[in-house]
C-alpha positions, 0 to 999 in steps of 0.5 A: 500499499503507497502513503497516499493511500494509508493518508487516504485510510486515516482520513477515513478513520478520523475525518476531512480535517485529518491531519489538522485535526482527528476526530475521536469517538465524535470529539474534534481534537486538533493537533497540538504538536507534530513530529518527524514521526508522531503527531499529538492531538488533544482536546478538553473534556470535564475540566480534563486534558486527553492526548491521542498520539498517532504515528506518522507511519500510519498514514505515509507521512513519514518513512525510513529505512534500515540504512536510513536508520543506521545511519542518522540514529547515533546523531538523532536526540534522545527524544527523537530516539524515542518518538521512533521507538514509540512510532515503529509498530507501524513499519512492521510490513517493511522487511526491514523491520526486524534489523531496525529492532536488532540495531536498537536493540544493540545500540538504545538504552533502556528506555529505546530498549522498553518502547519495542519490547513488544515489537522484538518478542514478536517479529524477531525469532525466539530464542534471539528476541528471549535473549536480547529482552534477557539482556536489556532486563539485567541492566533495567530500574525495576520500576521500569521493567514492565514492559520488558518482562511483559516482552519476555512473557510474550517469546512463550520461552520455556524459561520465561517462567524462571526469569521472571520468578528471579526478577520478582524476587528482585522486585520484592527487595526493592527498598520502594516498593511500598512507598506512597505516590500520588500517582503510582508506585512503579516498582509495586506497579511492576511487582503486580505485573510481574505475579499477573506475568508468571500465572499467565506462563502457568505458574499457580497463583497459590506460589504468590499468595503471600505477596499479592496479599500484601500488594492488595493492601498498598498504600497508593490508591493507584496501585491496589486498582492494578491490584484489582484489575491484574490480580483480584479474580486469581485471589478471589478471597482477598477483600481489596481494601477501599 
C-alpha cells in the first residue's frame, strides 16, 4: 500500500480535517504537536485534558529504511530516538523492520528497549528475542521493567517463568516497594504485573498468595486499582482495601 492510500485510510478513520485535527469518538481534537515520526492531538472534556498520539508511519507521511536508521540514529537526540521507537510498530510490514529492532537493541538504552520490547518479542525469532530481552532486563531499573517482562512472557520461551520468578524476587527486595505516590508506585506496579505474567505463563497463583495479599493493601490507591484489575480474579478470597 502506497503513502497516498495510507493517507486516504487515515482520513477515513479520523475525518476530513486530518491531519490538522482528528475526530475521536465524536470529539474533535486539534493537532497540538507534530514531530518527525508522530502527531499529538488534544482536547478537553469534563475539565480534563486528553491527548492522543498517532504514528506518522500509519498514514505514510513518514518513512525510513534500516540503512537510514543506522546512519542517522547516532545523531538523533534521545527524544527523537524515543519518538521513533514509540512510532515504529507501524513498520512491521517492512522486510527490514526486524533488522531495525536488532540495531536498536544493540545501540539503544533502557528507554528505547522498553518502547520496542513487544515488537522484539513478536518480530524476532524466539531465542533471539528472548536473549535480547533478558540482557535488557539486567540493565533496567526494576520500577521501569514492566514492558520488558511483558515482552519476555510474550516470547513463550521455556525459560520465561524462571526469569520472571528471579525478577520478582528482585522487585520484592526493593526498598521503594511500599512507598506512597501521588500517581503510581512503579516498583509495586512491576510486582503486580510480574505476578500476573507468572500466572499467565503457567505458575500457580498459590505460589504468590502472601505477596499478592500484601500488594492488595498497598498504601497507594492507584496500585490497589491495578492489583484489582490484574489479580483479583486469581485471589477471590482477598478483600480489597478501599
